[in-house]
Each structure stands twice: as C-alpha cells, then as structure tokens.
C-alpha positions in Angstrom: 67.1 84.9 100.3 66.6 87.9 98.3 68.4 88.1 94.9 69.5 91.3 93.9 71.8 90.3 90.5 74.5 93.0 89.8 74.2 92.8 86.2 73.7 90.7 83.0 76.1 89.4 80.2 77.4 92.0 77.9 76.3 92.2 74.3 79.7 92.9 73.0 83.7 94.0 73.4 82.2 97.5 72.8 80.1 97.4 76.1 82.3 95.2 78.1 83.9 98.0 79.8 81.0 100.4 80.6 78.6 97.0 81.6 81.7 96.6 83.9 82.0 99.8 85.6 77.8 99.9 86.2 78.4 96.5 87.7 80.9 97.2 90.0 79.2 100.6 91.0 76.1 98.0 92.0 78.2 96.0 94.2 80.0 99.1 95.9 76.3 100.5 96.6 75.2 97.0 97.7 78.1 96.7 100.5 77.1 100.2 101.6 79.2 102.7 103.5 82.1 100.5 105.2 82.5 103.1 107.9 78.8 103.4 108.8 78.9 101.0 112.3 75.3 100.0 111.7 75.8 98.5 108.1 76.0 94.7 108.4 78.6 94.6 105.0 80.3 97.3 106.6 84.1 97.4 108.1 82.8 96.8 111.5 80.9 93.9 111.2 83.5 92.5 108.9 86.1 92.6 111.7 83.5 91.5 114.1 83.2 88.1 112.0 86.9 88.0 111.4 87.9 87.9 115.3 84.9 85.4 115.7 87.0 83.2 113.1 84.0 83.0 111.0 82.7 84.4 107.5 80.4 87.3 107.4 77.4 85.1 106.9 75.1 88.5 105.9 77.5 89.4 103.5 78.0 86.2 102.0 74.4 85.7 101.3 74.3 89.2 99.7 77.0 88.5 97.0 75.5 85.0 96.4 72.2 87.0 95.6 73.9 89.4 93.7 75.3 86.1 91.6 79.3 87.2 92.0 80.2 83.8 90.9 79.0 84.7 87.5 81.5 86.9 87.2 84.4 83.4 87.1 82.1 81.6 84.3 83.2 83.0 80.4 80.2 84.8 78.9 80.0 81.8 76.2 78.6 79.8 78.8 75.8 82.2 80.5 78.3 84.2 82.9 80.0 87.6 83.1 83.8 87.2 82.5 84.7 88.9 79.6 88.5 90.4 80.4 90.8 89.5 83.1 91.3 93.6 84.0 87.5 94.1 83.9 87.2 91.0 86.5 89.4 92.7 88.8 87.5 95.7 88.7 84.5 94.0 89.4 85.9 92.3 92.6 87.6 95.4 93.9 84.5 96.8 95.9 84.9 93.2 97.8 88.5 93.3 98.1 88.5 96.8 99.4 86.5 95.8 102.7 88.0 92.2 103.5 90.6 89.8 101.4 89.5 87.1 103.1 85.7 87.4 102.0 87.0 87.8 98.7 88.8 84.7 98.5 86.4 82.8 100.7 83.4 83.6 98.6 84.7 84.0 95.0 88.2 84.3 93.9 89.2 80.9 94.7 86.6 79.4 92.4 88.1 81.6 89.6 91.5 79.5 90.8 90.0 76.2 90.5 88.0 76.7 87.3 91.0 78.0 85.3 92.2 74.4 84.5 88.5 73.6 83.4 87.9 76.8 81.3 91.9 76.2 79.6 91.7 72.5 78.9 88.4 71.1 79.8 85.8 69.4 77.5 82.6 71.2 76.3 80.6 69.3 78.8 83.2 69.9 81.7 82.8 73.5 81.1 79.0 73.4 81.1 78.7 71.5 84.1 81.3 73.8 86.3 79.7 76.8 84.5 76.2 75.6 86.0 77.6 74.7 89.1 78.9 78.2 89.6 75.9 80.1 88.2 73.8 78.3 90.4 75.6 79.8 93.9 78.0 76.9 94.3 82.0 76.8 94.9 84.8 75.1 93.3 87.7 74.7 95.7 91.1 73.9 94.1 93.5 71.0 95.6 96.9 72.1 94.6 100.0 69.9 93.8 102.7 70.4 96.6 105.6 73.0 95.4 108.9 73.7 97.0 109.1 76.3 99.7 105.6 75.1 100.5 103.0 77.1 102.7 100.5 75.1 104.4 98.5 75.7 101.2 100.7 73.9 99.3 102.2 71.5 101.5 101.1 67.9 100.6 99.4 66.4 97.4 97.2 64.1 96.4 97.6 60.8 94.1 95.6 59.4 91.3 96.1 56.2 89.9 94.3 54.7 86.8 92.1 51.7 87.5 91.1 49.3 85.1 87.9 50.0 82.7 88.4 53.6 83.4 88.5 56.3 85.7 90.8 57.1 88.8 91.2 56.7 92.5 92.4 59.1 94.5 94.4 59.3 97.9 96.1 61.6 99.9 95.5 64.3 102.4 95.9 68.1 102.3 95.2 70.0 105.6 94.7 73.4 104.4 92.2 74.3 101.5 90.0 77.1 101.0 86.3 75.8 101.0 87.0 72.4 101.4 83.9 71.7 103.3 81.2 74.2 101.3 82.8 73.3 97.8 80.4 71.6 95.3 82.9 70.7 92.9 86.9 69.7 93.1 89.5 70.6 90.6 92.6 68.2 92.0 96.2 68.5 90.7 96.9 65.1 91.3 100.2 63.2 90.9 99.7 60.5 88.4 103.4 59.5 87.2 106.9 61.0 87.6 109.2 63.3 85.7 108.1 66.5 83.8 104.5 65.6 83.2 103.8 64.3 86.9 100.7 65.5 87.8 97.2 65.5 85.8 94.3 67.5 86.3 90.5 65.9 87.6 87.2 67.4 87.9 85.8 66.0 90.7 82.2 67.2 90.7 81.0 64.3 92.9 79.1 65.4 96.5 81.8 66.6 99.0 81.1 63.3 100.9 80.7 59.6 99.6 83.2 56.9 99.3 86.4 57.5 100.1 86.3 61.1 101.5 86.9 62.1 105.3 86.8 66.1 106.1 89.4 66.8 108.7 88.7 69.6 111.0 88.9 73.3 110.6 92.7 74.7 110.5 92.9 77.9 112.4 95.0 80.6 110.7 96.7 83.5 111.7 95.9 85.6 108.3 92.4 85.4 106.4 90.8 84.3 109.7 87.1 84.5 108.3 87.8 82.5 105.2 87.0 78.1 105.8 90.3 76.2 105.8 89.8 72.6 106.7 91.4 69.6 105.0 90.4 66.3 103.0 91.9 62.4 103.2 91.1 60.6 99.9 91.5 56.9 100.7 90.4 55.3 97.2 87.9 58.0 96.2 86.5 57.0 92.8 86.8 59.6 90.2 85.2 58.8 86.5 87.4 58.5 83.2 85.9 61.8 82.1 86.6 63.5 85.2 90.3 64.1 83.6 90.8 67.5 82.3 93.5 68.0 79.1 95.5 64.8 78.5 97.4 62.6 81.3 100.1 64.7 82.7 99.1 67.9 81.7 99.0 69.2 85.3 101.8 71.3 85.6 101.7 73.0 81.9 97.9 74.0 83.3 99.0 75.4 86.5 101.5 77.2 84.7 98.9 78.7 82.3 96.2 79.3 84.6 98.3 80.7 87.6 99.3 83.9 85.4 95.7 84.5 85.9 95.6 84.3 89.3 98.6 86.1 89.8 97.6 89.3 88.0 94.2 89.2 89.6 95.5 88.7 93.0 97.8 91.6 92.3 94.7 94.1 90.8 92.2 93.4 94.1 95.1 93.6 96.8 96.2 96.7 95.4 92.8 97.7 96.3 92.5 96.4 99.7 95.7 98.5 100.7 93.9 101.4 99.4 91.2 101.2 102.4 94.4 101.6 104.6 95.7 104.8 102.9 92.4 106.2 103.3 92.9 105.3 107.3 96.1 107.0 107.4 95.0 110.2 105.7 92.3 110.0 108.1 95.0 109.5 111.1 96.9 112.6 109.5 93.9 115.1 109.3 91.5 114.3 111.8 91.1 117.3 114.3 93.6 119.5 111.9 92.2 122.5 110.3 95.8 123.2 108.7 98.0 121.4 106.3 99.1 117.7 106.7 101.8 118.1 109.2 105.2 117.7 107.0 106.8 114.4 108.8 103.6 112.5 107.2 103.9 114.0 103.7 106.4 111.9 102.4 105.1 108.4 103.7 101.5 109.5 102.5 102.4 110.8 99.0 104.9 107.8 98.7 102.6 105.0 99.4 99.8 106.5 97.1 102.5 106.8 94.1 103.1 103.1 95.1 99.6 102.1 94.7 99.2 103.9 91.6 102.3 101.9 90.3 101.1 98.5 91.7 97.5 99.1 89.7 99.8 100.1 86.6 101.4 97.1 86.9 98.4 94.9 87.5 96.6 96.4 85.0 99.1 95.7 82.2 99.6 92.4 83.0 95.6 91.8 83.4 95.2 93.0 79.6 98.0 91.7 78.6 96.1 87.9 79.1 93.8 89.2 76.6 96.0 91.0 73.7 99.1 89.0 73.9 98.2 85.7 75.9 101.3 84.0 74.3 103.6 86.0 76.2 102.0 87.5 79.1 103.1 84.8 81.6 106.6 86.2 82.1 105.3 89.9 82.9 102.7 88.3 85.2 105.2 86.7 87.0 107.1 89.8 87.3 104.0 91.6 88.7 103.5 88.7 91.8 106.9 88.8 92.3 107.0 92.7 92.9 103.6 94.1 94.0 102.9 91.6 97.1 106.7 93.4 98.6 105.7 96.5 97.6 102.2 96.4 99.4 104.1 95.3 102.7 106.6 97.6 102.8 103.7 100.4 102.0 101.8 98.9 105.3 104.9 99.3 107.4 105.1 103.2 106.2 101.1 103.6 106.7 101.9 102.0 110.3 104.0 105.0 111.1 101.1 107.5 110.1 98.7 105.4 112.1 100.8 104.9 114.8 98.6 103.9 118.3 95.3 104.4 115.9 96.8 101.1 114.3 95.9 98.9 116.9 92.1 99.5 116.8 91.6 96.5 115.4 87.9 96.3 115.8 87.4 100.3 114.3 86.1 100.7 110.6 88.1 103.7 110.6 91.9 102.0 111.6 91.3 98.2 112.0 92.2 97.6 108.4 95.7 97.9 108.8 96.5 95.1 111.1 93.7 92.7 109.1 95.6 93.3 106.1 99.1 92.7 107.5 97.8 89.7 108.5 96.1 88.6 105.6 98.6 89.5 102.8 100.8 86.8 103.3 98.2 84.3 103.0 97.0 85.8 99.7 100.2 86.4 98.1 101.3 82.4 99.2 104.0 83.8 101.2 107.6 82.8 100.0 106.2 80.0 97.8 104.5 82.7 95.7 108.0 84.4 95.3 109.8 81.3 94.5 107.3 80.3 92.1 107.4 83.7 90.3 111.3 83.1 90.1 111.2 79.6 88.9 109.6 81.8 85.5 111.4 84.1 85.4 114.9 83.5 86.3 115.5 80.8 83.7 114.4 82.9 80.8 116.9 85.7 81.7 119.8 84.4 79.4 117.4 83.9 76.7 115.5 87.3 77.3 119.4 89.2 77.2 120.7 87.3 74.0 117.4 87.5 71.7 115.1 89.9 73.4 116.0 93.0 74.7 117.0 96.2 72.9 115.1 94.0 69.7 111.7 93.0 70.1 108.8 95.6 68.9 106.8 97.6 71.1 103.6 96.1 72.0 100.1 97.4 70.5 99.4 100.9 72.4 96.1 99.4 73.4 97.8 97.6 75.6 97.9 101.0 77.9 94.8 102.9 77.1 91.9 103.1 79.2 88.6 102.4 77.6 90.4 100.3 74.3 88.4 97.7 73.2 90.7 94.4 74.0 90.3 90.8 73.2 88.3 88.5 76.1 90.7 86.4 78.3 91.0 82.8 76.3 92.3 80.3 78.7 93.0 77.9 75.6 95.3 80.5 74.0 97.8 81.3 77.0 101.3 80.5 76.4 103.6 79.3 79.2 107.2 79.9 77.5 108.8 81.7 75.3 107.1 84.9 73.6 109.7 87.7 74.1 109.3 90.2 76.6 106.6 92.9 75.3 107.5 95.5 78.5 111.5 95.6 77.9 110.5 96.8 74.6 107.9 99.3 75.7 110.6 100.7 78.3 112.6 101.7 75.1 110.0 103.1 73.2 108.9 105.4 76.2 112.4 106.5 76.9 113.1 107.1 72.9 109.5 109.5 73.0 110.7 111.1 76.4 114.1 112.0 75.3 113.2 115.1 73.4 111.7 116.6 76.8 115.0 116.2 78.6 115.7 120.0 78.0 112.3 121.0 78.6 112.6 121.5 82.2 110.2 120.5 85.1 108.5 117.2 85.7 108.6 115.9 82.2 112.4 116.3 82.3 112.6 114.6 85.4 110.0 111.9 83.9 112.5 111.4 80.9 115.4 111.2 82.8 114.3 108.2 85.0 113.0 106.4 81.9 117.0 106.8 80.8 117.8 105.6 84.3 116.0 102.1 83.9 117.0 101.6 80.1 120.5 101.9 81.6 119.8 99.6 84.1 118.3 97.1 81.4 121.5 97.4 79.6 123.5 96.8 82.6 121.4 93.8 83.3 121.5 92.5 80.4 125.4 92.2 80.1 124.9 90.2 83.8 122.4 87.6 82.0 124.7 86.9 79.3 126.7 85.4 81.8 124.4 83.0 83.2 124.0 79.2 82.5 121.7 78.8 79.4 119.0 77.1 81.1 118.5 75.2 84.8 116.8 75.5 87.9 120.4 75.3 89.5 121.0 79.0 89.1 117.7 79.4 91.4 120.0 78.4 93.9 122.2 81.2 94.0 121.2 84.3 95.4 123.2 86.4 93.1 121.2 85.2 90.1 117.7 85.3 92.1 119.0 89.2 92.7 118.8 89.4 88.7 115.2 88.3 88.6 114.6 91.2 91.1 116.0 93.9 89.0 114.5 92.8 86.0 111.3 92.7 87.6 111.5 96.2 89.1 112.8 97.7 85.6 109.5 96.0 83.9 107.2 97.2 86.6 108.7 100.7 86.2 107.7 100.2 82.1 104.3 99.8 83.1 103.9 102.9 84.9 105.4 104.8 82.2 103.1 103.2 79.5 100.1 103.7 81.7 101.2 107.3 81.8 101.6 107.5 78.2 98.5 105.8 77.3 96.7 108.7 79.4 94.2 110.9 77.0 93.8 113.9 79.0 90.5 113.2 80.7 92.0 112.7 83.7 94.2 115.9 84.7 96.3 114.4 87.3 97.1 110.5 85.8 97.9 113.0 82.9 100.5 115.1 84.6 104.0 113.2 85.4 104.2 113.9 88.8 102.5 110.6 89.9 104.8 108.6 87.6 107.9 110.4 88.5 107.6 109.9 92.1 106.5 106.3 91.4 109.8 105.9 89.0 111.6 107.9 92.3 110.9 105.4 94.4 111.1 102.0 92.0 114.7 103.6 91.4 115.6 103.9 95.1 114.5 100.2 96.0 116.7 98.9 92.7 119.6 101.0 94.4 120.2 103.5 91.2 120.8 107.2 91.2 117.8 108.7 90.6 117.1 112.4 89.9 115.7 114.9 92.6 111.8 115.4 92.5 110.8 118.8 90.7 109.5 121.4 92.7 105.9 121.0 93.5 105.8 117.2 92.3 105.2 115.7 95.7 102.7 118.6 96.4 100.7 117.6 93.3 100.4 114.2 94.5 99.3 114.9 98.1 97.0 117.7 97.0 95.0 115.0 94.7 95.1 112.3 97.4 93.2 114.6 99.8 90.9 115.5 97.1 90.1 111.6 96.9 89.7 111.0 100.6 87.7 114.0 100.9 85.4 113.3 98.0 85.3 109.2 98.7 87.2 108.4 95.6 89.4 104.9 95.6 93.5 105.8 95.4 94.1 103.4 92.4 93.9 104.4 88.3 89.7 104.3 88.1 89.4 106.7 91.2 86.0 105.1 91.9 83.5 106.7 94.1 83.1 104.7 97.1 79.8 104.1 98.9 79.3 106.6 101.5 
C-alpha cells in the first residue's frame, strides 16, 4: 500500500484553519473527480460497492494511506484533532461521496474514542492514539436507549471479579466494524439507577476468550458499512480498562454525544450538497435558457436550507471549544433539526430529478437514492430524535425562567470565519446547565438589525424576520413557564415535545443570523442578506408563523449563486470549496 499522508500536526492555533483547508483540499484531490466513470474512488465505483454491500476496498486503502484516522486523535497525542469545526471540514470530501464510507472507515472511531479523550487515563489515551495512528479502528458498543433502533438495541453487562477486572456478558447484533476493530469501547451496565453504566476500554484482540462474532447483518441504509454483531460470555477485561469511574457511563455518553451529533450534522450537510448538484444538473442539462420556473423554488429553497444547516452545525461545532460548558443544549437542538431538514430537502430535490433519481448506478444522479437510504441510519432515526428531546425538554422551564431575555450574548468569535478559537477538549464539556447563549444571540442580532426596518429591501426583510423569531421566543417563554419544573414524564406529552420542536427551530434561526452578521465582506454572496432571508423564511414557515414576503430579487440572487457554484465546481455550503474535477 502506498502511503500518501494528507498533512502534519499544525504548530499552533493561528495555523490550524489554514492547515485544515490544505488537508481537505489534498484529500479532495486524492479522491479525484467523483463523476469520472474511470475513477476508482468516484461515485460509480462507490455505488457499485454499495450495490454489492461491500466497502470500497480501493478507497479504504487510499484513506488509510492518507492517515485519515489521525484526524480523530488529539494533537497532544500525535494526531491532527484540534477544533471540532475543522474536523468536520476535513471529513467533508469523504462524506460528499459516500456517507457509509465516512462512517465505516472513520467517524465511528471518533465516536468510540470520545469517552477515552474525555475521561481516560494518560496511558489509555496513549494506547488508543497509537492504535488509531497505526491505521486501526475503534468500535463503539452503545448502551441500550429507549426507542432504540437496531444499532442501539441490546447492551452488555459488566461484573466486577475478585482480584480486579470485569467479565462482560451479553450480545449486540448490529455494530459498525465489530469484526474489523482493533479496540472496543463498551458502555456496559454495571449497576442500577442513575449510575447504571460504566465505560470499559477493551483493547484486546477481536477474538479470544469469551467472544463470539455474529454474522454480518444486511441493512437497508449504509450498505457498504460492515455491520455485524458480538456476543460476550464472560469476556475478561482488566481493571485498568475502566474509563473514568464506575457508574460514569451515562455522563460520558452525554458529554461525548454532543460532539458526535454536531459532527454528523456538519458532514451530512455536505452529502446533501452532492444531491443538490445532481438536481441542478437535471434542471439545466440540455437547456441554453434559464432554469424552468417550476424548478426555481425547490432549488433555491434547498440551497438556502443547506446554508442554514451548515450555519447551525458550524456554530455548534465552534461552541464545543469556545463555550464547552454550555454547548450541549445547542448541539442537541441542531441534531434535532438538521436531519429532518435534510430529509425534507431530499424529497424536494426528488421532484426536480424525476425519473433520473431512479438511476441508482449513475454518478450524476445516483446520490439521491443512496442518501435517502443512508440518512436514517446516520442520524440514528427516531432514537436519535428522542435522545435530543431528552436533553432539550427537561431544561425548557429553567431556561424560560432564568436565561431567556436575561443572559449575555456569546463572544462574536463564535460566528466569525477564521477566528482563532480554543481547541476541543472533551474533559471540559458540560452536560447540564450553562444557560442558552443562542437565545441571547438571537436577541442581540434582532436589536442590531432593528434600525434597518425602514431601510427597504433585503436588509429590512432580515430585520423583520429577526423580530418574528424574537416574538416566537417570547411566546415560547410563556408556554414553558407552565411546564413541570423537571422530569421525564413530560416527554410522553406530545404538546411538550412540540415546544422542543419550536425551541430548536428558533435557535437554529439564531445561528443563521449570527453567521450572516459574522461575515467580513470577503464573500459577496454570504455578506448579502438574500440567502439568510430565504433560509429564515423557510424556518418560519416550518414554525407556522407569519413571515414577510421575499423582497424582489432575493430568490433570483440565491439561484444565481447556486448556478455559479455548479458551473465552477464549488460546494453548496458556507465554505464554497473547490471540488475535484
């Protein structure tokens, strides 16, 4: 195998962003033109591997040679992981092509490693870093969640044995990379009550005493990822396998899942951008004139949604380093909103693609069908939604009483491109409290825009939309003050869950306003209010609140930019990355 590393560890915060952009560009170049039928890493080859329900071996070899696993190892242990938003950026070239490849060859190792980076001993961290930097994989063996899908169903138990160590028992039928992982991070039930689970770092060989590998499981989505199972019968693990303390498992899950949620949203948005490119091709191929009127609304609307989703994910990812004690709430809101927005967007794009959307093996049009299959698995379906509700809903009354319309705004650096931000440190991430910096940001944005309400044009529409969301937050505050003070029983009430829906869309709108305000003028399109007006109008419509009519030329400006990006090979996110051609 030829090794072609895509970068080295950056020297310091001032170089992190430039270094990441360089690594992402090199990975994009290594993967090559996705639409070239002769490219072994192109969409045709990836779709063919998916049809065979096998990982794309040549592309996995390329990613191993590029040392992609180093992106999941903190820089202090020899890897390239500095900031979470930069991690998502460097993973996007993989996810634009194949979500299953991104999960199967990499991101699940990050999900597994998170607990070790958060609470592992120095020796555990060094050992896991060494495994990943040597090209190994780590598998995460989740505990069982309510509303569980196959990935989150069933769990393992760990019982302490005299003399130290644990014995693992139980089985899970669906684990990504169960048969290929060189380490496993197990969320095992070791007790009862709120401290019912512990995390065990099992770095032994994949076979050995007390282990039975279960057959591979066929799945409807992410068919190229290797899902199989494990059964443990008295599997011995040493006492030093315990990560953190006994009973820390649920707290560690809450701490690490906020990173996982935010990264997933950032990379899935990139995957949806590939489908949007396919739809633009379908709407323009063979036409010398303008895009047909009937396709303009879905194309511009989805483009605005992708920019909104990227705004939400980017702010959540940056907050993990800048506001680690408070980021958990917004991370849950983003994960609650973004997969649903993307699903709706794919349905809109299906109307543009028409019969071409059924050309499943086509590099130009096959991405729609594949992402429709992969998205529910990547987002963990209803279980993922329920987990986010469980973070958001119990906090709503407290936020309404002590945070909204009271708390100070977050630092402007949260929204500014190229701002120097602190690194991601899992050890600092909070799991409760911390206030609501995004509600405060919404109020600040609306106040700064208020003088523009009489200016006319797009900026006036933006100011009016900001005030719409402030009004909605005010109404939400009154509704949430009537909730029970705390407790999971509220989660069984659909009316209470609707409050969580409304909240998540409101703070998602705040991210759009913050990103627009954070522009420095270097990108004329992102500095123009047009995209933000359209994105916020669509969020408002989803909330069911009255929104002002789009100003003249607003949708046309967004369509113009989308066509420009398609013709010049730029991505449909905030970065407008040059794609391999």
